[in-house]
C-alpha positions in Angstrom: 49.1 18.0 -47.2 48.7 17.5 -50.8 44.8 16.6 -50.1 44.8 19.8 -48.4 46.2 21.7 -51.8 43.2 19.7 -53.5 40.8 20.4 -51.1 42.0 24.3 -51.9 42.5 24.1 -55.7 38.3 22.8 -55.7 36.8 24.8 -53.5 38.8 27.9 -53.3 39.5 27.8 -49.8 41.0 24.8 -47.2 39.0 22.9 -44.8 38.6 24.7 -41.5 41.1 23.6 -38.8 41.0 23.5 -34.6 37.3 21.6 -35.6 35.0 20.3 -31.8 32.3 18.4 -32.0 29.0 19.0 -30.3 26.0 17.2 -30.5 22.3 18.9 -31.7 21.1 18.1 -27.7 24.1 20.7 -26.6 23.6 22.6 -29.6 19.4 23.0 -29.1 20.7 24.1 -24.7 22.6 26.3 -25.9 20.6 28.1 -28.5 17.2 28.3 -26.3 19.5 29.5 -23.6 20.7 32.1 -26.0 17.9 33.2 -27.6 14.4 31.7 -26.0 13.1 30.5 -29.3 10.6 27.9 -29.8 11.5 27.5 -33.3 15.0 25.8 -33.6 15.3 23.2 -36.4 18.8 21.1 -36.4 18.8 18.5 -39.0 22.0 16.5 -37.8 23.0 14.6 -34.9 26.3 16.4 -34.3 28.3 19.6 -35.6 31.3 21.1 -35.1 32.0 24.7 -33.9 35.4 26.3 -35.1 37.4 29.3 -33.7 36.1 32.4 -34.5 38.8 33.5 -36.9 37.8 30.5 -38.7 34.5 31.5 -39.3 36.2 35.0 -40.5 37.8 33.7 -43.0 35.1 31.9 -44.7 33.5 34.9 -44.9 35.9 37.1 -46.3 36.2 33.9 -48.1 33.0 33.8 -49.5 31.0 37.2 -51.9 27.3 36.7 -50.3 28.4 40.4 -49.1 29.1 42.0 -52.5 25.7 41.0 -53.9 22.9 43.6 -54.6 20.1 44.0 -52.8 16.3 44.7 -54.2 13.6 44.8 -51.5 10.9 41.6 -51.9 13.5 39.9 -55.2 17.0 39.6 -53.1 16.1 40.9 -49.5 17.5 40.2 -46.2 15.8 36.4 -46.5 17.6 35.7 -49.5 20.6 37.2 -48.0 20.6 34.6 -45.5 20.0 31.4 -47.1 22.4 32.0 -49.9 25.1 32.2 -47.4 23.8 29.2 -45.2 24.2 27.7 -48.9 27.4 28.8 -49.4 29.2 27.1 -46.5 27.5 23.7 -47.4 31.1 22.6 -48.5 33.1 19.7 -47.5 33.9 19.8 -44.3 32.4 23.6 -43.9 28.8 22.3 -43.9 29.9 20.4 -40.4 30.1 23.4 -37.9 26.8 24.3 -36.2 26.2 27.6 -38.5 22.7 28.8 -40.2 20.1 31.3 -39.9 18.1 33.4 -37.3 15.1 34.8 -38.0 14.3 37.8 -35.9 12.1 40.7 -34.9 13.8 44.1 -34.1 12.2 47.6 -33.4 11.7 48.1 -37.3 10.4 44.7 -38.1 11.6 41.7 -39.6 15.0 40.5 -40.8 17.2 37.2 -41.4 20.7 37.1 -40.6 23.4 34.0 -40.0 24.6 33.1 -36.6 27.7 30.8 -36.0 29.0 28.9 -32.1 32.8 29.3 -32.1 34.8 27.2 -29.8 34.1 28.4 -26.6 30.5 28.0 -26.9 29.9 32.0 -27.9 27.0 32.6 -30.0 27.5 35.0 -33.1 25.1 36.9 -35.6 26.5 37.7 -39.1 24.7 40.4 -41.1 24.9 38.5 -44.4 24.7 41.3 -46.2 27.5 43.4 -44.5 29.8 40.3 -43.5 29.5 41.8 -40.0 29.9 39.9 -36.8 28.3 40.8 -33.3 26.6 39.9 -30.7 22.4 40.0 -30.8 21.0 43.3 -29.6 18.6 42.9 -26.3 16.0 44.8 -28.9 16.0 41.5 -31.0 13.9 38.8 -30.2 14.6 35.3 -32.3 12.1 33.6 -33.8 13.6 30.7 -35.9 17.2 29.4 -36.0 17.8 26.6 -38.8 20.9 25.5 -38.5 
């Protein structure tokens, strides 16, 4: 309990609860199945998943969605990189959370994604914290976790 209080005081949020391990091979297979994407970059051998609500808790803690969009200078890719970077604190950085680059009917876009304990894949719009499944008319072109 003492460690939890210290961790929360230091980082502003307690570590994720009820995590499960997933290997990079399992994660890669899941992402290929979900997105049929040729460019998937996984940097670790093992990852963790967490309950959906834990990701919501992190998004509520994080302030990326409060930043101001500036075309070309702080746009969708910057929001996506920022949110991905912000989750890289101890314990949270082990989660299967990353960047997702897509082609939409309106052009290219960068968002984030995560895998929950049910091995469901969720997309996060880092500019608003909206969580959804990837629309059928989007095509994944790059994933980095």
